[in-house]
N, C-alpha and C positions, 0 to 999 in steps of 0.2 A: 559351258560353265554358266550358271545363273548369275546375273548381276544383282547387287543388293537392292532390296525393295526400297521404294520411296519412303515408306514409313520408317524403315530402319535407318536410312540416311538422315531423315528428319530428327530422329531420336538422338543420333550421334551429334548432330549440329546443336541440338538443344543442350546436351551435356557440356559441349564446348563453350556455349554462351554463358553458362553458369560459373565458369572458372574465375572470371574477373571479380565476381561477387563473393565467391567462396574463399579466395585467397586472404582478403582482409578479415573475413569472419574467422578463418582458421588461426591467424596470428593474433587477433585481438580478443578472441573468445575461447577457442578450444585450447590453445597453448597455455594461456594463463590458468585455465581451469585445471588442466592436467598438472601444471606446476604447483598450484595451490594444494591439490590432493596429495601430491608427493611430499610437499613441505610438511603436511600434517603428520607424516610418519617419520619426521626427522627432529633433531634437537636444534634447529637453526635459531641462532640468537644474534642480536646486534653486538658488535665489538669482538667477535670471535673469528675474524677473517672470513666470515661467510663460508665456512667449510663444514656443512652439516653432516652429521652421522645418522644413518638409518637406525631408528630405535623401535621400530614396529609399532605396537599399539600403546606404548607407554604414555603418550599424551592423552589418549582416550581414557586410560585407567585413572590418570590424574584428574581428568575432567569429571569423571563419575563422582568423585569425592569433593568437588569444588562447589561448596554450598552457595558461594557468591554468584557463580555463573548460573546455577539453577534458579536462584532468586531472580536474577536478571531475565532468565528465560521465561519464568512465570509472568513477570511484568510485561514482557514482550507479547505473550499470548493475549493477556488481558487488554493490552494496548491495541493490538491488531483487531481483535473482535469488537472492542468498544468503538474505535474510530471507524471501522468498516460499517458497523450497524448504524451509527449516528449519521455518517455521510450518506448512507443509502436512503435513510428516511428523509433527510433534508434534500438530497438530490432528487428523489422521487417526487416530493411535494413541489419543488421548484419546477420540475419538468411538467407536472400537471398544470401549474400556473402559466408557464410559458406556452403551453399548447392551446391556451384560450385566445380569443380575439380581443386583445387589449390595445390601448393606445401606447405608443412608444415601445412596441413589442421588440422591434429590432434593436433598440438601444438597451433594453433590459437583457436581451440575450447576450449582447456584447459585454455588458457589465458583469453578468454571471460568470464569465470566463476569467475575470481578473485574478481571483485567488490562484488559479491554476497557472496563469501566464507569468506570475511573479516568481522570481528565484526564491528558494526556501530560506536563504540567508536574509534576504530583504523582508520576507514575511515575518521571520522571527524578530528582527530588529524593530519592525513596525509594531508588532504586538507587545514587545517589551516597553516601548514608549507609551502605547495606549493603556497598558496595565499599570504603569508607574504611578503610585499614589500622589507623587509630588507634581507631575506635569500631565498625566494622562487623564482623559475624560471618563474612562470607565469607572474609576473610583468615585467621581462626583455623582455619576448615575446611581451607583450602589448606595451611596449615602442618602440620596434623594428618596430612595425606596426603603431605607432602613435595612439594607441587606446585612446579615450577620457578619460577613467577612469584609465589610467596608473598612477603609484605612489600613488594609493589609495588602502587601504585594502578593498577588495570587500565585505567581510563579515561584515565590520563595517560601510559601507556607506549607507545612507538612500535610495539612488536610486538603488544600485546594490545588496544589501544584499539578498532580496527576489529572484530575478532571479538567483543569484549565487547558493543559496540553492536549488532552483528547479533543476538546472543542475546537482548538486551533487546527489540529490535524484533520478533523472532519471538515472544517471550513476550506482547507486546502484541497482535500480530495473530492469535495462535492461537485465542482464543475464538470469533471470527466463523467461522473455518473449522470448528471443532469443532461448533458449533451447526448449521451448514448441512449438514455431512456426517452428523451424527447424525439430522437430519430425513430425509435421503435413506435412511439405513440403516433407519429405522423404517418407511419406505414399502415395503420389500421384503416381498413376500408370504411368510409363514412356510411355506406349503405348498411353495414352490419349494425352500426350504432343506431341508425334511424329505424331499422327493423326491430331492434330491441325496445326502442321507445314506443313504437306502434303496438308491440306485444304487451305493453304495460310495465316494463322493467323500470324501476326507479334508479336514481343516480348510483346508489350503493350496489345494486345488482348489476348494472352496466359495468361498474368498476370491477366487480368481483368476477363476472363471467365473460367479459369482453376484454377489458384493459389488462388485467393481471395475466391471463393466458398469453396475450400478445407480447408481453415484455418478459415472460418467464425465462426464456433462453438467454437474453441479453443480461438479465439480472444475475443469473447463475454465473455467467462469465465475469461480470463486474465484481461480484463478491469474491470469486477465486483470485482475480488479479489484485484486488485491494488487500486481501489477506497477505499476499506475497509482498506487495509494496510496503505495507504498514509494518509487518514483522521485521523487515529489513531496513526500516526507516533509520536515518542517521542525522542528516544535516539539520533538519528543523529542530529536533530535540536537543542536539548538540549545542546549537546557538542559544536556544531558549533557556535551558536549565543545566546543560552539561551533565545530565543524569541526576542532579540534585532536586530538592534538598534531601539529604540523608539517603540517597539512592532511590527515592520514590519514583523517579522517571529514568532509571538506569536501564535502558534497553539493551538487548544482546549485541547490537551493532556497536554501541558505545563501549561495551566490555571488550569486544574484539579490537576496536581501535586503540584503546588504552593499553591492552596487552601487547599489541604490536608496536606502536610508536611511542608509548610512554615507558614501557618496561622492556621492550626489545625482544619479547618472546614470540618470534614469528612462527615457529613450529607449533607451539601451543595454541596460538591464535588461529592458525590454519585449521587445526583440529576442531576448534569451536565453529569455524565457518562450515566445515563438513557436517557437523552435527546439526547446525541450524538449517542447512539445505535439505538434509534428509527429513528433518522434522516438518518443514514446510510442505514437502512432497507428501508425507504421510497425512498431514492435516487436510490437504487438498483432496487426496484420494477418499478419505472418510467423508468429507463434505459432499463431493460429487456422487459418491455411492448413495448417501442419504437422500440427495435430491433425486437421483434416479429411481430409488424405491418409492419416494413420494409421488413422482410423476406416474409410476406404474399403478399406484393405488388410486 
């Protein structure tokens, strides 16, 4: 009888070693996910002894006609695209700056991580203070330059609340993009850049034909991740505006939160979560397919 090969024994040992990591993953991720999906097909509500009944797709039928949810959904898409785009431009620019030989470069790199290192609640409170017309410095700066929205609380005005929250969201998301792109920039072989200079390529051509191709893959991943994070954003906007004024910043995650913990409709909220998850997956598939076709061309 043949004894098991060394490779087969090694594979068996490898699977055994993954069990300690898989157990918490199973109970903390997979079980709640399955429970949430099941809840979306029930009438689970607070105050009813938590004995839900299976109602099939009734929650999803109700969701199709819920104009408030789809308005929130639209706001969420605009928010995710706006914050991701602005954060990408700011992060890319800062990464290019930090890739230069500057004084106090180490300190600048550390400072660039502060928005990411701060808890979202602290960030929100800080910006509420900064934007407060009575005590914050931002309003004084706006008045100095005769900005049209001076003397207004930017987070409380119908016209300025959403763009203000977008800027704050981009400020929070910028450090991760900066660090990731900076790492890609530092991985570019300096000999390639020097060769491009010798061949007469100016700064723009070096950026277009050397830098951009080198960071294309990491940029694609960053955009995909930021779309997911921003579409599902909750804590920052919840503290900043709680969805106001007048629902201008009412993101889908806020809608799900209120439906669950304010109105107690856990089954309906779970159905919303399922729709949000599927929508994000579809958006990512479309985006990645578009990038794949662009790369082929």
